[in-house]
Structure formats: C-alpha cells, structure tokens
C-alpha positions in Angstrom: 143.2 157.8 113.4 140.3 155.4 114.4 140.2 151.7 115.6 139.9 147.9 114.5 137.5 146.1 116.7 139.0 143.8 119.3 136.3 143.0 121.6 136.4 142.0 125.0 133.7 142.5 127.8 134.0 145.4 130.0 132.0 146.4 133.0 130.5 149.3 130.6 130.4 146.7 127.6 132.6 149.1 125.8 134.9 148.5 123.0 138.8 147.9 123.4 140.3 148.6 120.2 143.6 148.4 118.4 144.1 152.1 119.1 142.8 152.0 122.7 139.9 153.9 122.0 137.6 152.7 125.3 134.8 154.5 126.0 135.4 156.8 129.1 133.3 155.8 132.2 130.1 157.8 132.9 131.2 160.5 135.1 130.0 163.3 137.2 130.3 166.9 136.5 132.3 169.6 138.3 129.7 171.5 140.4 129.0 174.8 139.4 131.4 176.5 141.7 134.4 174.3 140.9 136.8 175.4 138.0 139.9 173.2 136.8 143.2 174.0 137.9 145.7 174.4 135.2 146.6 170.8 133.4 144.6 169.2 136.2 144.1 165.5 135.9 140.0 165.3 135.8 139.0 162.0 137.1 135.3 161.4 137.9 133.2 159.0 139.4 129.9 157.4 137.8 126.7 159.4 138.3 124.6 161.3 135.6 124.7 164.8 134.5 122.1 167.2 136.4 119.1 168.6 134.3 120.7 172.1 134.9 123.2 171.5 132.3 121.8 172.3 129.0 122.4 171.0 125.7 123.9 173.0 123.0 121.6 176.0 121.5 121.4 174.2 118.3 119.0 171.2 119.0 119.0 167.8 117.1 115.9 168.8 115.4 117.5 172.1 114.4 120.4 170.3 113.3 118.3 168.2 111.4 116.3 170.6 109.8 119.3 172.2 108.9 120.7 169.3 107.2 117.7 168.4 105.4 117.3 171.7 104.0 120.8 171.4 102.6 120.2 167.9 101.2 117.0 169.0 99.4 118.8 172.0 97.9 121.5 169.3 96.5 119.3 167.1 95.4 117.1 169.6 93.5 120.1 171.3 92.0 121.4 168.0 90.7 118.0 166.7 90.1 118.3 163.2 92.3 114.8 162.6 92.4 114.8 159.2 93.5 116.9 156.6 95.8 117.7 154.4 92.8 120.9 155.8 92.6 122.3 154.2 96.0 121.5 150.7 95.0 123.2 151.3 91.6 126.2 152.8 93.2 126.7 149.9 95.4 126.0 147.5 92.4 129.1 149.3 90.9 131.1 148.7 94.0 130.2 144.9 94.2 131.4 144.7 90.5 134.9 145.9 91.1 135.5 146.1 94.6 138.6 147.2 96.9 141.0 144.8 96.9 144.5 144.6 98.6 147.7 145.7 96.4 151.0 145.3 96.8 153.1 147.7 98.9 156.7 148.3 100.1 158.2 147.3 103.3 157.7 149.8 106.1 160.1 153.0 106.0 160.4 153.4 109.7 162.4 156.4 110.9 165.7 155.2 112.6 167.2 156.8 115.5 169.8 159.3 114.2 171.7 162.5 115.5 169.4 164.4 113.5 166.4 163.8 115.5 166.5 165.1 119.1 165.4 163.0 122.3 161.7 164.0 122.3 161.4 163.8 118.5 160.2 160.1 118.7 156.7 158.8 120.3 157.1 156.1 122.5 156.0 153.3 120.0 158.2 154.3 117.0 160.7 151.8 117.3 158.8 149.2 119.0 155.3 149.2 117.8 154.1 148.9 121.3 152.3 151.9 122.7 153.2 150.7 126.4 150.5 152.0 129.3 148.7 155.1 128.9 150.0 158.5 130.7 146.7 158.7 132.3 144.1 156.2 133.7 141.5 155.3 131.4 138.7 157.1 133.0 140.7 160.2 133.5 140.3 163.2 131.2 143.3 166.0 130.7 142.4 169.6 131.2 145.1 170.9 129.0 146.9 174.0 130.7 148.3 177.2 128.5 151.6 175.8 127.9 150.2 172.3 126.8 147.2 174.1 124.7 150.2 176.1 122.6 151.7 172.8 121.8 148.6 171.2 120.7 147.8 174.1 118.5 151.1 173.9 117.1 150.5 170.3 116.2 147.4 170.8 115.0 148.2 173.5 112.5 150.9 171.4 111.1 148.6 168.4 110.8 146.2 170.4 108.8 149.1 171.8 106.2 150.0 168.0 105.9 146.5 167.0 105.4 145.8 170.0 103.0 149.3 168.9 100.8 147.8 165.0 100.8 144.6 166.3 99.6 146.0 168.7 96.8 144.6 168.2 93.3 147.8 168.1 92.2 148.8 165.1 94.7 145.7 163.3 94.9 145.2 162.8 91.2 144.2 160.1 88.7 147.2 157.7 88.3 149.2 158.6 91.7 149.4 155.7 94.3 148.5 156.3 97.8 151.9 154.9 98.6 153.6 157.8 96.6 151.2 160.1 98.8 152.1 158.5 101.7 156.1 159.4 101.2 155.4 162.8 100.6 153.7 163.3 103.7 156.3 161.5 105.3 159.2 163.3 104.0 157.3 166.7 104.6 156.7 165.9 108.2 160.4 165.2 108.8 161.0 168.3 107.2 158.9 170.2 109.7 160.9 168.3 112.5 157.5 166.2 113.1 157.0 162.5 113.2 153.9 161.1 111.2 152.0 159.5 114.4 150.7 156.5 112.4 153.8 155.0 111.6 154.7 151.9 113.6 151.5 152.8 115.8 150.9 149.4 116.9 152.6 148.2 114.0 150.8 150.2 111.2 152.9 150.2 108.4 152.5 153.8 106.7 152.3 157.5 107.7 149.0 158.0 106.5 145.7 156.2 106.3 144.2 156.3 103.2 140.5 154.8 102.6 139.1 154.5 99.2 135.4 154.1 98.1 133.9 151.4 100.6 137.0 151.6 102.7 135.7 153.3 106.0 139.0 153.9 107.9 142.5 152.2 108.5 143.5 151.9 104.6 146.8 151.4 104.3 148.7 153.0 101.2 149.6 150.7 98.7 150.6 150.7 94.6 146.9 150.9 93.5 146.7 153.8 91.3 143.8 156.4 91.9 141.3 156.3 89.7 138.7 159.1 88.3 135.7 159.1 90.9 137.4 157.5 93.9 136.4 158.6 97.0 139.5 159.0 99.1 139.9 159.9 102.9 143.0 160.9 104.1 143.6 160.5 107.9 146.9 162.6 108.5 148.4 163.1 112.0 151.9 164.1 113.4 153.7 164.3 116.6 155.7 167.4 117.3 156.6 169.3 120.5 155.6 166.0 122.7 152.2 165.7 121.6 150.2 164.6 118.6 147.9 166.7 115.8 145.1 164.8 113.9 142.8 165.4 111.2 141.1 164.0 108.3 139.2 164.8 105.0 137.6 163.3 102.0 138.2 164.2 98.3 136.8 162.8 95.2 139.6 162.0 92.4 139.3 163.9 89.3 136.5 165.9 90.2 137.6 169.1 88.7 137.5 170.9 85.8 141.4 171.4 85.7 141.9 167.8 86.9 144.8 166.8 84.8 147.7 167.6 87.4 150.3 165.4 88.3 151.9 164.6 91.7 153.8 167.4 93.1 157.6 166.8 93.0 159.7 166.9 95.8 160.9 170.3 96.1 164.5 170.1 97.6 164.7 171.5 101.1 161.1 172.9 100.8 159.6 171.7 104.2 156.1 172.0 102.8 153.3 172.9 100.4 153.5 176.7 101.6 151.9 178.4 98.8 148.7 176.4 98.0 147.1 177.7 94.7 143.9 176.5 97.0 141.8 179.0 98.5 140.9 178.6 102.5 138.5 175.5 103.1 134.9 177.0 103.6 133.5 176.2 107.1 130.1 177.2 106.2 127.2 175.4 107.9 124.4 176.6 105.9 125.0 176.3 102.5 125.5 173.3 100.5 128.7 172.5 98.1 126.8 172.9 95.0 129.4 174.1 92.7 132.7 173.9 94.5 134.1 171.3 97.2 135.3 172.1 100.9 138.7 173.1 98.9 137.0 175.7 97.0 137.9 173.6 94.1 135.3 173.9 90.9 133.6 170.9 90.1 133.9 168.8 87.1 131.1 169.8 84.7 131.7 167.6 81.5 131.1 163.9 81.9 131.5 161.1 79.3 128.4 159.2 80.2 125.1 159.6 82.3 126.6 156.9 84.5 129.8 158.9 85.1 128.0 161.8 86.1 125.9 160.0 88.7 129.2 158.7 90.0 130.7 162.0 91.0 127.5 163.6 91.8 126.3 161.1 94.5 129.9 161.2 95.9 129.5 164.9 96.2 126.5 164.2 98.2 128.1 161.9 100.8 131.2 164.3 101.2 128.8 167.2 101.7 127.1 164.8 104.4 130.3 164.0 106.0 131.5 167.6 106.1 128.3 168.8 107.9 128.0 165.9 110.2 131.5 167.0 111.5 130.8 170.7 111.6 127.6 170.1 113.5 129.4 168.0 116.0 131.8 170.9 116.5 128.6 173.3 117.0 127.4 171.4 119.8 130.4 171.8 122.0 130.8 174.3 124.6 131.6 174.5 128.3 128.5 173.0 130.1 127.1 170.9 127.1 127.2 167.3 127.1 129.5 164.9 125.1 126.6 163.1 123.8 125.3 166.3 122.4 127.9 165.8 119.7 126.6 162.1 118.6 123.1 163.3 118.5 124.1 166.2 116.0 126.3 164.0 114.0 123.3 161.3 113.8 121.0 164.0 112.9 122.8 165.0 109.7 123.1 161.2 108.6 119.4 160.7 109.0 118.6 164.0 107.3 120.6 162.7 104.3 119.5 159.3 104.5 122.8 157.9 105.5 124.1 156.0 108.6 127.1 156.9 110.9 129.7 154.4 112.0 129.3 153.1 115.5 132.4 151.0 116.2 135.1 153.7 115.8 135.1 157.0 117.7 136.7 160.4 118.3 139.2 160.6 120.9 141.1 162.8 123.5 144.8 163.7 122.5 147.7 164.7 124.0 151.0 163.1 124.4 149.0 159.8 123.9 147.8 159.6 120.4 144.3 158.3 122.1 143.0 158.7 125.5 139.9 159.8 127.1 137.2 161.3 126.3 136.2 158.8 123.7 133.7 160.5 121.4 130.7 158.3 120.0 129.4 159.7 116.6 125.8 158.5 117.2 122.8 159.1 119.5 124.1 157.8 123.0 123.4 158.4 126.6 127.3 158.9 127.6 126.8 161.8 130.5 130.3 163.6 130.4 130.1 167.4 131.1 132.3 169.6 128.4 134.9 171.5 130.5 137.2 174.3 129.1 140.6 172.8 128.6 139.4 169.4 127.2 141.0 168.8 123.9 139.5 165.9 121.7 138.6 164.7 118.0 135.4 164.8 116.3 135.8 162.3 113.3 132.3 160.8 112.0 132.4 158.3 109.3 129.3 158.3 107.2 128.2 155.6 105.0 125.8 155.6 101.9 124.4 152.2 103.0 124.4 150.6 106.5 127.2 151.4 109.0 128.1 147.9 109.4 131.8 147.1 108.8 134.0 144.1 108.2 138.1 143.8 108.3 140.5 142.5 105.9 143.1 140.1 106.9 145.6 142.7 107.5 143.9 143.7 110.9 143.7 147.2 109.6 141.6 147.8 106.5 137.8 148.3 107.5 135.0 148.2 104.8 131.3 148.6 104.7 129.7 145.3 104.4 127.1 146.3 102.0 129.7 147.9 99.5 128.5 151.7 100.4 131.3 154.4 100.1 132.1 156.1 103.0 133.3 159.7 103.7 135.3 160.9 107.0 136.0 164.7 108.1 138.1 165.0 111.4 138.9 168.1 113.6 140.6 168.6 116.9 139.0 170.6 119.3 139.3 172.5 122.4 136.7 173.6 124.8 137.2 177.2 125.8 135.5 179.3 128.3 133.3 180.7 125.8 132.6 177.9 123.2 134.8 175.5 121.3 138.1 176.6 119.2 138.9 174.1 116.1 142.5 173.5 116.1 142.8 172.1 112.9 141.1 174.5 111.2 142.7 176.1 108.1 
C-alpha cells in the first residue's frame, strides 16, 4: 500500500507521505568482513557505496534490451504499428473519467474475545500509527524467527490477492466494495487483520485503483466495466507482522468472462482450490495469449475500438509485470538499492511508458511501512543490500506521464493526463545467495 504526498522540507529533500514512506538516508555498507547478527537493528551513517560493490549481473542496458524485445514482439503480434493509440486511449478516459461513487461507512473491526491480544495492529481502533518502532534511518535485519513470520504473512497476502483477482470475483458488474467485503471476511476467517483498514483513517480493507487511478483507490459502489484496468493492493497483518502485494487485472478479458461474484462459502476461510493455474513468473516471454494468471485472453470483440482498448491494456499490464520482476532480479547481497529503480525505469523506457516517482516501496515488518524506501526510478541512493533485509518492490507504470493529482478524499491518486496505470508488487527477502520472493504464488 503506497502513499499520498504531504510534502515537508527535510535535510535530504525527501517526501513525508501519509504512509510515512520517507526516503532512507544515504548510508554506508557494512565492511566485507562484517556480517549482520540475527535481528540486528542496522543503522548506518551517510556516505557512498564503495566502487568494489558491484551492480547486479543484469545491467540496465541488458534489462532495456530484454524489455524492448518483449515490447516489440507484443506490438508485432497485435499489429500495433504506431503510437496513435496512446492519444486515443487518453481521449477515451477524458470522455468518461473516474469519479467518486457512494460507499458504505467504514466497517471497522471491534475488539472481541474472538481476537487474541496481538490480532490488531496499533492503528486498528484509532487510525493513528504512532511512533515507528525503529528510527527512520534504521533498517531491520530480520532473524530466522522474524523471517518465518514474514513468510506466513506474505503467503496469506498472496492468497488473498489471488482471491481478489479471480475472474469470477473481479468480473463485470461487481463493485469494488463487494470485493473489499469478501477480502475482509477472508482475512478474518484466516485469523488475519486486513492491514489497510483504518491505517491513517483509510476506510476500507483493500485498495482498488481503476484505469487512470494510480493507487489508493477506495472501494465503492461503482460496478466494474468490461475493459477496466484494476489494481488490487492487498495486505494483511498476522502473527504480529504485515504481508503486502498488489496486482492488476483487466476486467472481462477472458473468453469465459461471464463469471459471477463468488458467494461467501460458510466457514470456508479462503478460495483454497483456485481454478487458475499458478502465475507465470517468466521474464523472457511476453504474455501474448494469456495473462499472468494463465487466463486465456478474450478473442472476440464488438468493434476495432474495443479490441484496441483491451490490447493496449494488456501491453500496459505486461510492462508493469516486467518492471516489477526486473526490479526483483536486480536484488542480491552486495547490490545497491538504486539498482532496483534503474531496472524498473529501463523497462518503462523500453515500452514508452513512465514510472511514478512520488510513491515508493518500503521495508515491512511489525510496522506496515519502514526503511528502506525503494524508489522505482533511476536514482543515486546508495544503500547496500544485506541478507535479512525485507522490503516491497511495487512500481506504478503509466501510459503517459507519471505526474499525479489527488482527489479531495486525500487518498485517491490519478494521472494528470488521463493515462491508465498498472501496478504489481512483491515482498522480497535478501538472502545469502540472492533474493527470495515471499509473495510468490
């Protein structure tokens, strides 16, 4: 879950956001002989990373070449031989922009004997997050016990996300408020608290961002429409820690898109037996016939205009997936945090898109958001990646420029030019040998 921008002037000219996603100070790495102790609080002074620390094996130019090959293959497959579609799609959004819809009051979770003492995060009843558990320039190095808890929370968050994105849940005619209610109930049935609920007063359990909405869309009573590009940001708090991930789907983009919202199934805690195959995590092959859920794309359209709407949405979603996965690929012990942003930006460039600057990935633990804060664009932030670090990578890719604006609800963030946006997010752990994706399917 990313942040709205309340700006203040800090020594490093960083943003302070509604979710406290502050840029971590420039910090020096550990020496080559120093190894982190379990669960050590790792605080470092300002300096630059020594030249002896190498970037990832895949350079930004290699990343760009891979992404360009995929973008070119996509365009050839669908015969997208010019950029005229970009202005046409933005014009369609401007003719029918997103607008606030009515929504029900917040359905907060009250204290109950059914919930143990550690069930609720600190903000659940007040909306106030309180002081962070660590100084803002301190990165937590997770020990084995903490990593085990984070794996559990991340795996449940992924199941909840797959539930929200299931084609019989996120289908034409369903409202995002209905989906929010399903995810809330599923989290509770699995002894978890839906992390967004009442976080700084956020009124729902899920963020649902549609079309030109970049992030922090509040679920409401607007029915989903065929061709909508919808990002679901799903997080949960269980075992004293948070799990966090996000994905984007295209509503109705299936040859079997006449599904209906899944009914609540008594005491069934979650959609355990999905009809979907496992998500593909393939960095080299474009999604030409199936989406990331392995759902076959829609092949029959009522008009050329409708076909272009779906095909260009697929292209945006493909770019967002690749940007996240290339950001993950850049992670390994000894790499630099800025390698992540460079890889993501390279993918956006290859597709002719932009990457949002104002909202960032973050460390995660018992605090929903903490250092390190991950920029999804080229930057010079020097922070060495060390085994035991856990953080999110969650780029927001836009069809046009990445300039954003905010609704009066102080949450919903939209592109200024009306271009659609897509987002994918993983929570990752830096290991001794590379990186582990905790929110992998």
